[in-house]
C-alpha positions in Angstrom: 74.0 -22.3 -103.7 75.0 -24.7 -100.9 77.0 -23.2 -98.1 80.7 -24.2 -98.5 80.7 -25.1 -94.8 78.3 -28.0 -95.5 79.3 -29.1 -99.0 79.8 -32.9 -99.5 83.0 -32.0 -101.4 84.5 -30.9 -98.1 84.0 -34.4 -96.7 85.6 -36.0 -99.8 88.6 -33.7 -99.7 89.1 -34.3 -95.9 88.9 -38.0 -96.4 91.5 -37.9 -99.2 93.7 -35.6 -97.1 93.6 -38.0 -94.2 94.5 -40.9 -96.5 97.4 -39.1 -98.3 98.8 -37.7 -95.1 98.8 -40.9 -93.2 102.5 -41.9 -92.6 101.2 -45.4 -91.9 100.3 -45.6 -95.6 102.9 -43.4 -97.3 105.8 -44.6 -95.1 105.7 -48.3 -96.2 105.2 -47.3 -99.8 108.2 -45.0 -99.6 110.4 -47.7 -98.1 109.3 -50.3 -100.6 109.8 -47.9 -103.6 113.2 -46.9 -102.3 114.7 -50.3 -101.4 112.7 -52.7 -103.6 111.8 -50.8 -106.8 111.7 -53.8 -109.0 109.4 -55.7 -106.7 107.1 -52.6 -106.6 107.0 -52.5 -110.4 106.1 -56.2 -110.6 103.3 -55.8 -108.0 101.9 -52.7 -109.8 102.0 -54.6 -113.1 100.1 -57.5 -111.6 97.3 -55.4 -110.0 96.9 -53.0 -112.9 96.5 -55.3 -115.9 93.0 -54.2 -116.6 93.4 -50.5 -115.8 93.7 -47.7 -118.5 97.2 -47.4 -119.9 97.7 -43.9 -118.7 96.9 -44.9 -115.1 99.2 -47.9 -115.4 102.0 -45.6 -116.6 101.5 -43.2 -113.7 101.5 -46.0 -111.1 104.6 -47.5 -112.7 106.5 -44.3 -112.1 106.3 -44.7 -108.3 109.9 -46.0 -108.0 111.2 -43.1 -110.1 113.1 -40.2 -108.5 110.3 -37.6 -108.8 107.8 -40.0 -107.3 110.2 -40.8 -104.5 110.5 -37.1 -103.7 106.8 -36.7 -103.7 106.4 -39.7 -101.3 109.0 -38.2 -99.0 107.1 -35.0 -98.9 103.9 -36.8 -98.1 105.6 -38.8 -95.3 107.1 -35.7 -93.8 103.7 -33.9 -93.9 102.0 -36.9 -92.4 104.5 -37.2 -89.5 104.1 -33.4 -88.8 100.3 -33.8 -88.9 100.5 -36.8 -86.5 102.8 -35.1 -84.1 100.7 -32.0 -84.2 97.6 -34.0 -83.3 99.4 -35.7 -80.4 100.6 -32.3 -79.1 97.0 -30.9 -79.4 95.8 -33.8 -77.2 98.4 -33.5 -74.5 98.2 -29.7 -74.4 94.5 -30.0 -73.8 95.2 -32.3 -70.8 97.7 -30.3 -68.8 100.5 -31.8 -70.9 99.6 -35.3 -69.7 100.5 -38.1 -72.1 97.9 -40.6 -70.9 94.3 -40.5 -70.0 93.2 -39.3 -66.6 93.0 -42.1 -64.0 90.5 -43.0 -61.3 87.3 -43.3 -63.4 84.8 -46.1 -62.7 81.7 -45.6 -64.8 79.4 -47.6 -62.6 80.2 -45.2 -59.7 80.1 -41.9 -61.7 77.3 -39.4 -61.6 76.5 -37.0 -64.5 74.4 -33.9 -64.8 73.1 -33.2 -68.3 71.3 -29.9 -68.9 68.6 -30.0 -71.6 68.6 -33.8 -71.4 64.9 -34.4 -72.2 65.2 -34.0 -76.0 67.6 -33.8 -78.9 71.3 -34.1 -78.3 70.9 -34.1 -74.6 68.6 -37.1 -74.6 71.1 -39.0 -76.7 73.9 -38.2 -74.3 71.7 -39.4 -71.4 70.9 -42.7 -73.1 74.6 -43.4 -73.9 75.9 -42.4 -70.4 73.3 -44.7 -68.9 74.4 -47.5 -71.2 77.9 -46.9 -69.9 76.7 -47.5 -66.4 76.7 -43.8 -65.3 73.9 -42.5 -63.1 72.4 -39.3 -64.8 70.6 -36.3 -63.4 68.7 -34.5 -66.1 68.1 -30.7 -65.7 65.3 -29.5 -67.9 62.1 -27.5 -68.0 60.6 -30.3 -70.2 59.5 -33.5 -68.6 61.4 -36.7 -69.4 60.2 -38.4 -72.5 58.4 -41.7 -71.9 61.4 -43.8 -73.1 63.6 -42.4 -70.3 61.0 -42.6 -67.6 61.2 -45.5 -65.1 65.0 -46.0 -65.6 66.6 -46.4 -62.2 69.8 -44.7 -63.4 68.0 -41.6 -64.5 66.7 -38.9 -62.1 64.8 -35.9 -63.5 65.0 -32.4 -61.9 62.8 -29.6 -63.1 65.3 -26.8 -63.5 65.4 -23.4 -65.3 69.0 -23.1 -66.1 68.7 -19.3 -66.6 68.0 -19.0 -62.9 70.9 -19.4 -60.4 68.4 -20.1 -57.7 66.7 -22.9 -59.7 70.1 -24.4 -60.6 71.2 -24.3 -57.0 68.1 -26.0 -55.8 68.4 -28.8 -58.3 72.1 -29.2 -57.5 71.4 -29.5 -53.8 68.8 -32.1 -54.6 71.3 -34.1 -56.7 73.9 -34.0 -54.0 71.4 -35.1 -51.4 69.8 -37.9 -53.5 72.6 -39.2 -55.7 75.9 -37.7 -54.5 78.5 -35.3 -56.0 78.6 -35.4 -59.8 81.9 -36.0 -61.6 80.5 -35.2 -65.0 78.7 -32.0 -66.1 77.4 -31.7 -69.7 76.3 -28.2 -70.4 74.1 -29.0 -73.4 71.0 -26.9 -72.9 70.5 -24.4 -75.8 67.9 -22.5 -77.8 67.9 -20.9 -81.2 65.4 -18.9 -83.2 66.8 -17.2 -86.3 65.8 -13.6 -86.8 67.6 -10.4 -88.0 69.2 -8.1 -85.5 66.6 -5.4 -86.0 63.8 -7.8 -85.1 65.4 -9.4 -82.0 63.5 -8.4 -78.8 65.2 -7.6 -75.5 63.1 -10.4 -73.9 64.5 -13.0 -76.3 68.0 -11.7 -76.0 67.9 -12.1 -72.3 66.5 -15.6 -72.7 69.0 -16.9 -75.2 72.0 -15.5 -73.3 70.6 -17.0 -70.1 70.2 -20.5 -71.6 73.2 -20.6 -73.8 75.8 -18.6 -71.8 74.9 -17.6 -68.3 73.8 -21.1 -67.4 77.4 -22.3 -67.9 78.4 -20.2 -64.9 75.5 -21.3 -62.8 76.1 -25.1 -63.2 79.8 -24.9 -63.1 79.8 -22.9 -59.9 77.7 -25.6 -58.3 79.7 -28.7 -59.4 83.3 -27.6 -60.1 84.3 -27.0 -56.4 84.0 -30.7 -55.5 85.8 -31.7 -58.7 88.7 -29.5 -57.7 88.7 -30.9 -54.2 89.0 -34.5 -55.6 91.1 -33.4 -58.6 88.7 -35.4 -60.8 85.9 -34.4 -63.1 84.9 -33.6 -66.6 82.9 -30.5 -67.8 81.6 -30.6 -71.4 80.3 -27.5 -73.1 78.2 -28.0 -76.2 78.9 -25.0 -78.4 78.6 -24.8 -82.2 80.5 -24.1 -85.5 78.9 -20.7 -85.0 81.6 -20.2 -82.4 83.9 -19.4 -85.3 81.6 -18.2 -88.1 78.9 -15.6 -87.2 75.6 -16.5 -88.9 73.4 -13.9 -90.7 69.9 -13.8 -88.9 71.5 -15.4 -85.9 73.8 -12.8 -84.3 72.3 -13.7 -80.9 73.0 -17.4 -81.3 76.5 -16.8 -82.8 77.4 -14.5 -79.9 76.3 -17.0 -77.3 78.3 -19.8 -78.9 81.4 -17.6 -79.2 80.8 -16.9 -75.5 80.6 -20.6 -74.8 84.0 -21.1 -76.4 85.5 -18.3 -74.4 84.0 -19.8 -71.3 85.6 -23.1 -72.0 89.1 -21.7 -72.7 89.0 -19.6 -69.5 87.8 -22.6 -67.6 90.7 -24.7 -68.8 93.2 -22.1 -67.8 91.6 -21.5 -64.3 91.4 -25.2 -63.6 95.1 -25.6 -64.4 96.6 -22.4 -62.9 94.0 -21.0 -60.4 93.0 -24.3 -58.8 95.9 -26.6 -59.6 93.6 -29.5 -60.5 95.1 -31.0 -63.7 92.9 -34.1 -63.6 89.7 -32.1 -63.9 89.0 -32.2 -67.6 87.1 -29.8 -69.9 85.9 -30.3 -73.4 84.0 -28.1 -75.9 82.0 -29.5 -78.8 81.4 -27.6 -82.0 78.7 -29.3 -84.2 77.6 -28.2 -87.6 73.8 -27.9 -88.1 72.1 -30.7 -86.2 68.6 -31.9 -86.9 66.9 -31.2 -83.6 63.5 -29.7 -82.5 65.3 -26.3 -82.3 65.5 -26.2 -86.1 62.0 -27.5 -87.0 60.8 -24.1 -88.0 63.4 -23.4 -90.6 65.1 -26.7 -91.5 63.3 -26.9 -94.9 64.8 -23.6 -95.9 68.3 -24.7 -94.9 68.0 -28.0 -96.8 66.9 -26.2 -99.9 70.1 -24.2 -99.7 72.1 -27.5 -99.7 72.9 -27.8 -96.0 73.2 -31.4 -94.8 72.1 -31.9 -91.3 73.9 -34.0 -88.7 71.9 -36.2 -86.4 71.5 -35.9 -82.7 72.8 -39.4 -82.4 76.0 -38.6 -84.2 76.7 -35.7 -81.8 75.8 -37.8 -78.7 78.1 -40.6 -79.8 81.0 -38.2 -80.1 80.3 -36.4 -76.8 80.1 -39.7 -74.9 83.2 -41.0 -76.7 85.1 -37.9 -75.5 83.9 -38.6 -72.0 84.9 -42.2 -72.2 88.4 -41.2 -73.5 89.1 -39.5 -70.1 90.6 -36.7 -72.0 89.6 -33.0 -72.5 89.8 -31.1 -75.8 88.0 -29.3 -78.6 85.9 -31.3 -81.1 84.5 -30.0 -84.4 81.9 -32.2 -85.8 82.3 -33.4 -88.5 86.1 -33.3 -88.2 86.3 -32.3 -91.9 85.2 -28.8 -90.8 88.0 -28.4 -88.3 89.8 -25.9 -90.6 87.0 -23.4 -90.2 88.2 -22.8 -86.6 91.1 -20.9 -88.1 88.9 -18.4 -90.0 89.8 -15.4 -87.8 93.4 -15.7 -89.1 92.4 -15.9 -92.7 92.7 -12.9 -95.1 89.6 -10.7 -94.8 88.5 -11.3 -98.3 88.5 -15.1 -97.7 86.6 -14.7 -94.5 84.0 -12.7 -96.4 83.7 -15.4 -99.0 82.8 -17.8 -96.3 80.4 -15.5 -94.5 78.7 -14.6 -97.9 78.2 -18.2 -98.7 76.7 -18.9 -95.2 74.5 -15.9 -95.4 72.9 -17.0 -98.7 71.7 -20.1 -97.0 70.4 -18.3 -93.9 68.6 -15.1 -94.9 65.0 -15.1 -95.9 64.6 -14.5 -99.7 
């Protein structure tokens, strides 16, 4: 059975929900049906001549009192949804209405960890296209297609080592300048049950996925605070909200990444009084990257549809271009899963059971 987190039906329902709850659609229909009911009937009659009789009858009822009431409810819900979205955005940006000022992409410097492959490589390519100079921190060499680009500088760096990160950061500051963008993208995953997870691998995955967030941020945040300008992006996962069977280590690191982001936002605002330093956290569903090569076939047989690295890179760089901080769940249709901890226990277990069926080895 396909995991309910990745069912195509979720996308369809989410799209219908966005359409129905758009006050820009329901509002004009409500006004027309309220003040010009006869005109609405004539328009419906003209465009529904070849439709089934039952559907024509349903559409013709739009100017009737029950339909008007339903439209009013949709408009109200749509307005609430729109206002809620606006409040989410300004709350994530120190209650600022507009985008942060002072950004000039041709003069910005970015550091992208894990930028030699997968999502990181896509982010590097898009930042360079934007005009940004990019420092790639990775233990893998740059792929051929990124080599020779004057706006890309590679630094061999083990992000699990504070000394290695410090050395690479010093080199960036010396050779390029102080970065204004930090994308903490580096991550690893290797599904295995809790009883089979070695101490060596635990230390490695927590080092790459969690501890590195501290090491890079400690290097680059001070200058951002000094200038009251910067953007730190943390690539987490949908696993930040839903623990995955055979991936307790990965799920724990991504929950830790979310906690890191939330604390970082609070400290930037209250500890350092730097409201124009932005922070974003990204929660993708399963993404087709080299990390999943060993078990992607099994997941696909369970009905999971993979996102592409390009899709995630597009949204990460779009978030940077927006000059706003925030939390992004990709695809947006899965945003509701972020509330799972507040659901009734039985419903949480339904979700976890569904996910586990697609994760455990038969």
